[in-house]
Each structure stands twice: as structure tokens, then as C-alpha cells.
N, C-alpha and C positions, 0 to 999 in steps of 0.2 A: 504494499500500499504506500502510495506517495502523497505527500501533503504540500501545498503551495504556501510559502511563508514570505510575505512582502515580495512576491513575484518570483521567487526561487522555489525549486521542486526539491524536496527532501523527503526521506522516508519518515514514517510515523515516529520512530524512536527519537529523531532529531526534533521533530515538531513538538513532541511531548516534553522533552527535555528543556527546550527553550521556553515553552509555555509555563511549565510547573517550576522551574528553577530560576532561569534568568529573568523572565518577565515578572514573576512574583517578586523577586528582590527588587527589581528596578522600580516597580509600583510602590512597594513599601517605602523605598528610599524617597521617592517623590513625595509620598504622604507625610513622611517625617519632615522633609523640607518645608512643606506648607505649614504644618503645625508649628514649626520653629519660629516662623515670622510672628513677631509681636509677642512671643512667649517670654515672660520675665525670667531673670536669672533665678535659679532655684533647683530644687530636687527634680522636678519633671523635666526641665530643660536639660539637665545633666544626664538624666535617663535617656532622653531623645538623642542627644548627642552621641553618647555611648553606643546606642543601637545603630545609629548611622555609621559609626566607625566599624562596628561588627559586620554590617552589611557590605560596606566597601571592601573589607578584607576578604569576606566570602566570595564576592564578585571577582576580586583579583585572583583567588585560588581557582575559581571556575574557568579562568582563561587557559589554564593548562588542560582541563578537561575539553573545552571547546576546540582547542587545536587538534586533539586527538579524534574528536567526534566528527569534526568538518574535514579532515585530512583527505578522505576518499572522494569528497566533493570538489576539492581544490586542486586535483591533479589534472594536468593537461594530458589529453589523449588525442591520437590522430585517427 
């Protein structure tokens, strides 16, 4: 089974990985950014910033996985 993701065709495994892992984290990060605007300094703000750092670290680690998962799609064939 193939899935089209932003105009590119991938198998179901890639589409699910992007949707459940990368997209989920990116949306959570965006929500935390929105919540941070106007939030006063304090315990909740610190909790928000800490979670943002955790998500950014997790996304950075996912880069290694992304490279492996997308490798077969990024090879030139004649």
C-alpha cells in the first residue's frame, strides 16, 4: 500500500511514522509556543519551556531514524 504525503508517494509505514511521531511532536511544539506567548514567569512557564526542550531533543534524535527510513526513497535509479 502506498500513501501520498505532500505530493510524495511513500509506503504506509512511512506515512504512519510521520503522522504519529513527527507530526504529533511538531503540533505539540507549536501549541506550546502559542501558550508561551503572554505567559508570566513562573512554574507553568518553566514547565512549558522544559517540555519544549524535550520535544526539540526528541525531534533531533528522530533525524537519525528519518534518514534510515527515507534512504530507499532517496536513491537514484536508472
